[in-house]
C-alpha positions, 0 to 999 in steps of 0.5 A: 592670117585669120580663120573662122573658128571651126564649129565643134563636131560631135564625136560618133558616140555623143576624131617612109627617104625618098631615095633619088639621085641627080648625078652624084647628088645626095638629097638632104633633109629639107630638099629633094631634087625630084621632078615631081608634079601633078595636074594643077589649075594654075595661071601662067607661072611667074618667073622666080625671083633671083635672091642670091647671085654670086659669080665672084667676078667682082669680089667675094659678094659677102661670102666669108670663112666659117670657123677657121676657114679663109676665103679668097678669089682664084682664077680656077673658075667654072665660068668667067674668070674667077671663083671662090677658094676655101682654105685653112679648114681644120674641121669638116664644118669649116667652109664658106658661108653667106648670111641670108637672114634678110634674103630668105623667108621662112616657109618660102621654097628656094632653088639653090644652084652652085658649082663645086670642085677641088683645086687643081692641087687636090688629090682624091675626092671629097663629099661636099655638103650645102647647108643652112644654119638657122638660129631661132629662139636661142636654138641652132638648126643645121639643115642639109640642102644637098650633098655632092658625092665624089667631088674631085679636081678633075671637073666641076660638079653642079648641085641644084636643089630645092629648100624650104626653111623653117622659122629663124631669127638669123640664117646663113647658107654655107658649104662644108664637107662630110669628113674631108679637110680639103680646100674647096672651090665654089662658083656661080651660086644662084638662089631663086625664090618662089613664094607658092600661092594657094587658091584660097577661093577653093571650097574648104575641105573642112567645110565640105566634109564637116557634115561627116567628120573633121578633115585633118592634115599632117604637118611639119613646122615649115608647113604652117608658114607662108603659102603652105600655112595659108593652105592648111589654115584654109582647108584643115579642121585638125592638124597632126604633128608629123614628127614633133611629138614622137619620142625622139623629138620630145625626149632625145635624152633622158630627162631632156624634154623639147617641146618647141617645134611641137608647140609651134604647131599647137600654137598654129592650131589655136590661132586658126581654130583647129583641133590637134591629133597627137602622134605618138607616145609609143613606137618601135621606131624613132625611140632613142636607145636609152629607153632600153638601156640601164644608165651604164649603157647595158641593155635592159633584160626581163628582170623585175628591176629592168621592167620596172625601170622601163615602165617608169620611163614610159609613165614619166614620158607620158605624164610630162607631155600631158602636164606640159600641154595642160600647163601651157594651154589649159585643161584638156577639153577647154577652149584654149587647149586644142588637143582632142586625141592621141596615138598612144601606141603605133604599129604593134601588129605583126601578122606573121607572129603567132600572137599577132604582135610585133617583136620590138624592144618594148615586147622583148622587155615587157611582153605584150603588157606594155600596150595596156600600160601605155593606155593606162598611163595615158588615161591617168595623165590626159584624163577623159577629154583626150581620146586615146588611139591605137594606130596601125598600117595595112589594117584593110588586109584580112590577115592584118585585120584579124590580129588587130581586132583580136588585140583591141577586143582583148584590151577592151575586155581587160578594161584598158581605156582604148577609145579609138582605132586608127587606120593609116591608109597608106594605099595605092590606086586600086587598093580594095575598097571592099576590104577597107569597108570590111575593116571599118565594119569589124571595128564598129562591132567593138564600140570604139570610135575610128580615125583615118590617120595617115591617108595618101594614095600613091599613083604607083601600082607596084615597085616596077613603075617609075616616072617623073610625072604620073600619066594623066590616066593614072591621075584620073584613076587616083581622083576617082579612087579618092571619090570612091574611098570618101564615099565609103568613109561617109557611109560610116561617118558616125564611126569616125573621129576624123580623117587626116591626109599625110602631108600638105602637097605632093612635094612634101610626101614621104613617098618616092618621086612620082608617087604624087599621092596627095590632093595638091601638087607641088605648087599648092594647086588643087589636083583632080584628086581634090575634086574627087572629094569636093566635087567629082563632076570637076575631075579631069578639069585641071591643067596639064602636069608640069614637072617642078623641083620639090622639097623633101618629104616632111610628115613622116609616117612609119616604116613597115615590111609590107606592100604599103610601108611608112617611113620617118623623120625630120624634126628641127632641133639639131647638132651643135655649132662645132661639128668634128671630123671622122670617128676614132672608132665605130661599130654597126649592127645590122638586122634585116627582115626579108619577104618576097621581093622586099626587106626592112633593115634596122641599123644601129651605129655606135661611136666606140671612140673617145671623142664626140662625132658631130655630123655623120655619114654612113656608107656601105655597098648594097649589091645584087640589084637591091634598091633602097626605096625609103628610109627613116632617121637619116637622109638616104640615097643610092647610086648604083650599089653604093648607099649613103645615109647622112644624119637627120637634123636632130641626131647628128651628134654622137657622144662617145659610147652613144648610138643612133638607130636608123633604117630603111625599106628596100626591094631585092630581086629574090635573094637579099644580101646583107652588107659586109662593110660599113664606113662612118665618115670614111672610117671603117666600122666593126660589126657590133 
């Protein structure tokens, strides 16, 4: 794939887990069984190609035992006369596997369908998981495709899901369980491949918007492969790594730096003449707990020694990132190094606090000084060629705008090197454009550059709306909203470093099913929203929407207890290849903050046992009509009042004594109720 070099654009001063259920299906890390689509002008759709079909009528068809498990044929079948029986499982990851190295291709979207049941001799129920192991450049990743909950011997349960693999040298599709060691029946496995093809004859967004500002797209590694990669190369002047530069992805344990997935995205940008906007150095989410603990696991205090330790960790982290990208791609500001800007601190404003600042672990230990520290360390590490940004959501609301402006004003008066202010702009159709413009104007008076960092426009006006495909009239409203929003941004073009949308297409959004917030539909075809930016005279000329299954959200914004929160995660490094079963002991700490009819919960899960847990599932009851709407750092689902959180690909391993922090946003009918009991891999957990 080739691309013209994007002309340099002078700077202005010289740029949420989706919760869905299908029967008892838990949506996994790289898929979502969501029927979501938006209008697209696409020719007649070609039939998907069948790449795997295993009905076990003529043998095992290449399936083999994984770990200690053995596979054989049995007459307990879903259809036909035979199915696959998996026995001898000694650990939960043992199961049946099928090599797919030559069958799957990175970046191509597949629909996976199979039937699962426990043998007639089985008792109770089990949660079974369909997964893919990808081995790439010496690292193994374990992608959850789907989890079927409550599988019994009483009947077959069908699992159907979409999956888009990231890069791999070898890969295998397999069936395992979350904790049970029961025998498993598998039948009628069908995988169809559907290589999505974008229309590369469309006007490129970066070219269209080049007279005003660079246009960017937030991406994950799977988004720069195959058809999505072609779309990103065609339309984007700039990319933002959605998760790969966040603290938990770069330094999951102290001193262990992982740059592989982030480098893949930077390499793509170099190859296609694109800029890179880094995200993020400091955040209250997706930051491992070790940051805020002494080496013995005791929480840091406000003592001078503990404050010095946290500042040292922050300085080391920032310097390591800057040094890596300088050594790998050359000095910042030179042609070989595409990094032009970085979010230094993310989401530090809380308008409900007297000083307007979020009460995070950073704040608890260091007070507000950590913000200035981060910018000072970043300037020393990156130098003047990388613009340093503060970034936040809902900055268009007056009560959020005021403390945001006050903070930036104070930092500038102190001489803190804040170059730019980021506005996430996770909005819905109808969000006040005059408020957005008022916020832009307020910061113009401070002499800083600005950026739209995480733009998307949901078709939902409130939490009570829900649909598989948005109504045609709402999609038209969305298109006109994009038109009018970009008219506002163009009026202030000299103030903007860049404008970035948060995701490639509607199937890769962090928002819940049906939101359809982006410019391209799940088949990579331009929506009316695209034409709202490029040529408003063509709004409404796209074809009738057609529901399509969609992969899971990828770029993952930042969760917040407000009208337009943002969520989180999905990097690519993962647990070890030998997961274990349930924990010998666990504790759970729950902290919830409620407002009106919404709440945000942070959940800390600690392995109090003596053995490592590889692969975990947390379950709890969430009664009284409360509904999880999005989550981060885990794959979340809810059936009735039962909530399930399964580890993300990168945080499935819990060493003895270690913890993982996850969280979610939820709605409630007016009286929020905290869960009273948690189970990890089926074992009860103590309050911690």
